[in-house]
C-alpha positions as CSV (number, residue, x, y, z in Angstrom):
1,M,-6.6,22.6,-26.7
2,L,-5.4,19.9,-24.9
3,E,-1.6,19.4,-24.1
4,H,-1.4,16.6,-26.6
5,D,-3.9,16.2,-29.4
6,Y,-4.7,12.8,-30.6
7,I,-8.0,12.2,-32.4
8,C,-9.8,8.8,-31.3
9,D,-10.5,6.6,-34.5
10,L,-14.1,5.6,-32.7
11,C,-15.4,9.0,-31.5
12,G,-13.5,11.4,-33.4
13,R,-12.8,13.6,-30.5
14,K,-9.3,15.3,-29.4
15,V,-8.0,13.6,-26.7
16,P,-4.7,13.8,-24.2
17,T,-4.1,10.0,-24.5
18,I,-4.9,7.3,-27.0
19,T,-4.6,3.4,-26.3
20,K,-4.3,0.7,-29.1
21,H,-7.2,-1.6,-29.5
22,H,-6.6,-4.7,-31.6
23,L,-9.5,-4.8,-34.0
24,I,-9.2,-8.4,-33.7
25,P,-8.3,-9.6,-30.1
26,K,-4.9,-10.7,-29.5
27,E,-6.5,-13.9,-28.0
28,H,-8.2,-14.7,-31.2
29,G,-4.9,-14.2,-33.5
30,G,-5.0,-10.6,-33.4
31,R,-1.8,-10.0,-32.3
32,D,0.3,-8.8,-35.4
33,L,-3.2,-7.6,-37.4
34,S,-4.7,-4.3,-37.6
35,T,-5.3,-1.7,-34.5
36,A,-7.2,1.3,-34.1
37,K,-5.9,4.3,-31.9
38,L,-8.9,4.7,-29.3
39,C,-9.8,7.0,-26.3
40,I,-9.5,5.4,-22.8
41,P,-13.6,5.6,-22.7
42,C,-14.2,4.6,-26.0
43,H,-11.6,1.4,-25.3
44,K,-13.3,0.6,-22.4
45,Q,-16.9,0.9,-23.5
46,I,-16.0,-1.8,-26.5
47,H,-15.0,-4.5,-23.9
48,A,-17.8,-3.4,-21.3
49,L,-19.8,-4.4,-24.2
50,Y,-19.1,-7.2,-26.2
51,T,-16.5,-10.3,-25.6
52,N,-13.8,-11.0,-27.2
53,K,-15.1,-13.7,-29.3
54,Y,-18.2,-11.3,-30.3
55,L,-15.3,-8.7,-31.5
56,S,-13.5,-11.0,-33.3
57,T,-16.1,-12.2,-35.5
58,R,-18.4,-9.4,-35.9
59,L,-16.9,-6.3,-34.6
60,Y,-13.3,-6.1,-36.1
61,T,-13.1,-3.1,-37.9
62,I,-13.6,0.5,-37.0
63,D,-17.0,0.7,-39.2
64,L,-18.5,-2.2,-38.4
65,L,-18.1,-0.9,-34.6
66,K,-19.1,2.3,-35.8
67,D,-22.4,0.5,-37.1
68,D,-23.3,-1.3,-34.3
69,E,-26.4,0.2,-32.3
70,K,-25.1,0.1,-28.9
71,I,-21.9,1.6,-30.1
72,K,-23.6,4.1,-32.2
73,K,-25.8,5.0,-28.7
74,Y,-22.8,5.7,-27.0
75,L,-20.8,7.6,-29.5
76,N,-24.3,10.2,-29.3
77,F,-23.3,10.3,-25.8
78,I,-19.6,10.7,-25.3
79,R,-19.2,13.3,-28.2
80,K,-20.8,15.6,-25.9
81,H,-18.0,15.8,-23.6
82,P,-14.8,17.3,-23.9
83,G,-11.9,14.7,-24.9
84,D,-10.1,14.9,-21.3
85,T,-13.6,13.9,-19.4
86,M,-13.2,10.8,-18.4
87,I,-16.3,8.8,-18.1
88,T,-17.3,5.8,-15.8
89,I,-18.3,2.8,-17.8
90,K,-19.8,-0.2,-16.4
91,K,-19.8,-3.8,-18.1
92,S,-23.2,-4.7,-19.7
93,K,-25.4,-7.2,-18.0
94,R,-25.6,-9.0,-21.2
95,R,-22.3,-9.3,-21.8
């Protein structure tokens, strides 16, 4: 078991550190709106795949994120790794 057990809202893994993801990015009016608790790799992956504008108009809930095809592929990958594994995330060339 990890030193601190947090659960990532996206991948569902137990992780040592959690970050706050604004479901509607702050620059698009989401400063005081809903947030999600995400592990670092999930948070980085979302922002590597999509612009803040796209996130604010199309992927503004955890359910919408989980239903996205690119995110589904990523989740299938990340769930195979322990929560304390740091994964290298690369920005999508299509972003």
